[in-house]
C-alpha positions, 0 to 999 in steps of 0.5 A: 595524476590529473587524469585520475582525479578528472575521471574520478569526478566524472564517475562521481557525477555519475554515481550522483546523477544515478542515485538521484533517478534511482531515489526519484523513482523509488519515492514515486512508486511509494507515492503509487503504492499509498494511492492505490493502497488508499483506494483499495481501502476505501473501496473495501470499506465501502463495499463492507459498509453497504452490506453490513450496514443495510442488513445484507449480512449477520453478526459476524460476517466481518470476523468471517470474511477476514479468516477466509481471506487469511486462509486463501491468502496466506501471508496476507497483512492488514485485513484483520477484523479490526482492520476491516471495520476501520476501512468501513469507517474510513470510507464513511467518515 
C-alpha cells in the first residue's frame, strides 16, 4: 500500500512540474506574440502615416490596401480600413 501512495505522490509532483513548465512556456509565447504584434502594428502605422499624410497616396488608399490584403491573404483578420487607420493613429501618438 505504501508504495502505491508513494508512487502516486511522485507522479503528482511530475504532473505539477510539467504543468508549470507548460504554463510558463505558454505565457512567454503569448508575451512574445504580443510584442511582435505591437511592433507590426507600429510599423504598419508608420508606413501608412508617412505615405498618407505626406500626400503620396490619394483618398481611398487605405480602403484599397485593406481590400487587397484581404484578397491576397484570405483569412487575414485585423487589417480592416478602420484598423489600419487605428495603426496610423497608434504610430502618430
